[in-house]
C-alpha positions, 0 to 999 in steps of 0.5 A: 509463568502462570499465576497458579503454578509460578512456572514460566509457560511457553508454546509447545507443538505447532510450528509454521515452517514457511517463510511469509516473506518469500514471494512467488517466483517472477514468471518465466516470460518476465525472466526471459524479458529481463535476460533479453534486456541484458544481452541487448544492453539497452537499459537506460529509460529512453533510447535513441533507436528509432526502430524499437518501442521501449519496454516501459512505453509498452507497460504504460500502454497495457496498464492504462488499458487494464485500468481504463484510463487514458494516460499512464507514467511508469516511475521508480517506486510507489513513493515517487509515484505519489510525489510526482502525482501530487506535484503534477496535480499542483501541490506547492510549498506549504499546502495542506494535504489530507491523509488517513492516519493509518498508512506507511511512512512513504505516503506522508513522506511523498507529501513532505517531498512535494512540499505539503503539509500532512493533515491527518484524518481519523480511521474507523474500526474498519481501518479505513478513513473516517468519513465524518472526520474527513468531512469535518477536516475538509471544511476546517483545514483549508486543504485542496488535496486528499491523498487517499491511502488504501492501507493494507487493501482496505477500501472505504466507501468511495462514493461517499469520499468523492461526494465529500471531495466534490462538495469541498472542492478538494482534488483526490490522488489515490495510493493504491499500493495495495489494491492493484486489481481491487475496487469499490462496487465494481469500480477500480481503485485508481479511477475515483480520483485525479490520479491513481498511484501503484507499486510493483514492490516485491510484496505487492500484486505484481513484483519487480523488486521496486516500481511504481505507475501512475494513472490519470485521465487529466492531460496536463497532469499526465504531461507534468508527470512524464516531465517530472519523471525525467523524460528529457525532451524524449516524451514523444517515446511514451505511448499512453501519453497526451498530445505533443501540444499538451507537453508544449505548455509545460516542457520549459516550466517542469523540472526533470526529477530523474524517477523514470522506470527503467526498461528492465523492471518493465520487462519483468512486470509486463507478463505479470499483468495478464496474471493479476486477476487470477492472483487476486482470486487466489489471494482472496481465497487464502484470506477468506480461509485464514479469516474463517480460522482466525474468527474462532480465536478469542480476543482476535478481531478481524475487520468487516468486509463490506459486499461493495469492497472488491478487496485484493489482500496481500496481508491479513490484519486484526486487532487484539482485545485489551480485555484479553492481552495487555500491552506486555502480553501482546508483545509476548504474543508477537514474540511467541508467534515469531518463535513458531514461524509466523512473523506478525508486526504490531503497529502499537509497538513503542519504536518503529520496526521494519516497515511498520511505523505510525504517525507518532513516529513521523516527527517531521510532521508538525503535530500541532497542525497535523491534527487529532486522530484519537480513534486511530491512536486506539485502533493502531495500539492494537492492530497487527498484521502479517504477509500472505504469500501466494503459496499458502496452502489451506493446510498452511492457513490452518497451521498459522491460525494454530500458531496464533491461537497457542501464541495468545493462549500462552501470553494470556496465561503467563504472569509476564513480570514473573517470567521476565 
């Protein structure tokens, strides 16, 4: 209802008819590989057929080569990749692990699974880790580990992050779930820390429904990760692995957690690696096209992307100015956009919805020890995002921007209390 005429005002006109949750199909080569495996029936993560190489072992070698790292381990999901990397890096019960406050629930979940205690690090207005707070908490927390989460594909100044970790003797594990093929200043994410962890969930750069990959140059971490993933004593079947002598140091003291990637998942993924660079170019085009349109909407603010950030965007984030919409109006904006075909997630919503939650929703974390993150609280209260499927055309981008523009105008004009 407008403040002037007392009539409830709703959007009319433009509607986006697509489904932002719909991915591109799996490439035919991946489908053929999956069908071949189903016909063969050898779906278990290891085989006793000495004349063939498991699909997961082939994928590991190919992804290690792509990343320029010595070793790679395929696992069930990005979340269990984080858990295994943390455990293999030496995280023990009660160890404090630094993590930036803007991330998704599987990240602190992996820390908890490994027995660690998350210590939240603040973020800045670019949605990345605040370097001053990282330096401060690295010095004061007693943490020996950093789980660096490139949430939604936003990459901080990694030269500075590496320097801070080196100065405080902190081991960094990278959460690269949203940055496969992305990097900083020409260097791929997943190569800055002791290990890098990737996701093959449907909404990421490659799609097998679910799956994870760990890369590292550390032979002991790699051997422990292979054993943790559930290799039994069949670790020799891995190709991107350290020497068998390294496994002798760990095979009797490392538990089997049964998290190994299946051959079916690996077979679906292998053909997609060849398309990775082209996909990321297409995603950047979509992102830049939409960013240009959204930049003209009053009250909608996009983060600055530094020239050194080689981002690989599978989604779009923006903040809504409190001067333009209050919280009630922001909730109406979300509803209006959704009703017109653009499903926007709001990190500031009172309750977690779908995949979206924030640190104060993770009540298994000890808030008194997790650390204060006032800027993250401010930023997340106004932060929105939505998916960018690869099939979006320039016309689709224009339509999405028009829907969001109208939704903001409608929410801004309405006196919500009278329309309730």
